[in-house]
N, C-alpha and C positions, 0 to 999 in steps of 0.2 A: 979148247973145244971149238969146233967150227960153228958158224952161225946157224947152219941148217940143223945141227944136232943139239943146239941149245934148248934148254927147257925154260919156258917162260911162265911166269906167275899168271894165274887166271885173272886176277884183279888188274894186272897190267894189260892183259889182252883185251879185256872188256872196257877199259878206260876210254877208248876211242869210240866216238859215236858211229863212225863208219863201220867199225867191226861189230858193234852192237846191232846195227842194221843188217849186216851180213848174217849174223847169228839168227836174227828174226826170219830173214828170208829162207835160210836153210832149215829152220824149224817148221816153217809152213810147207816147204817143198821137201820131198823125200831126198832128192839129190839134184844138184844143179851143175852144169858144166860152166867153165869160165866164160865162154862166149855168151851165155845167158845171164850171168851175174854182172858182167862189165857194163852193159847199157843201163843198169839200174843205179849207177853212180856217176857223178860228174868228174870222172877221172879216166885215165887210160888203163889198158889191160895190165901193164906192168905194175901200176900202183895198186890195182885190185889184187894182183898176185902177191904183192908184198904184204898186204893186209891178211890175205889168206895164210901166208907163211907164218905170221905172228899167231894166228888162231891155231894153226897146226902145231906150233911149238908149245902152246898151252894145252894141247890135246883136245881142243874144242872142235876141231874139224879133222875129218879123215878124208883122204882122197884115193881114187883108184883110176887107173887108165882103162879106157874103153876105146879101142882103136887108136885114133890120133888125138882124142880129147881126154882131158882129165875132168872127172866128176867129183864134186865135193858134197859131203854130207855132215850134218851136225853130230857131234858126240856131246850130249848135254851133261854127262856124268860129272865133269869137273865143275860145272855150275853149282853143284851141291855144296861146295866149299863156300861159295858166295851166299847161297841160301842160308846156310848154317850161321854165317857171320851176321847177316841181316836179322835172322831170327833172334839172335842173342840181344841185339839192340832194340828190336821190336818189344821183346819182353821187358827190357830195361826201361824203355819209355812208357810202356803201359803201366808198369809198376809205379813209376814216379808220378804219372798223371793221376793214377788212382789215389796215391797218397795226397797229392795236391787237392784233389776233389774232397777227400775226407777232411783235410785241414780247413778248406773253405766252408764245408758244412758245419764244422765245429765252431768256426767264427760266427756264422749266421745264427747259431743256436745261443750264443752268449749274449 
């Protein structure tokens, strides 16, 4: 399978802080062209493009051509997988902390 057609795991895609910042910028803006995204990072246009490719492979970013420029927009749907994963552990920790609180209250009563 070619690199451009590869499907990337959403967790892998968001593991990098630069890509998380790109996701944030695209969430705030409706759409951004590469020439507006690039100055927001301490790297060249090629490096920004590579990060965008990773996000595209995880289906987190969609692009479209408008004249000579490519515009990028966020597709937040794959982030639902991350939200569901975090929600499970949020429930896990809340439950465990509640049990710990109950045990500490029982010890205080004794």
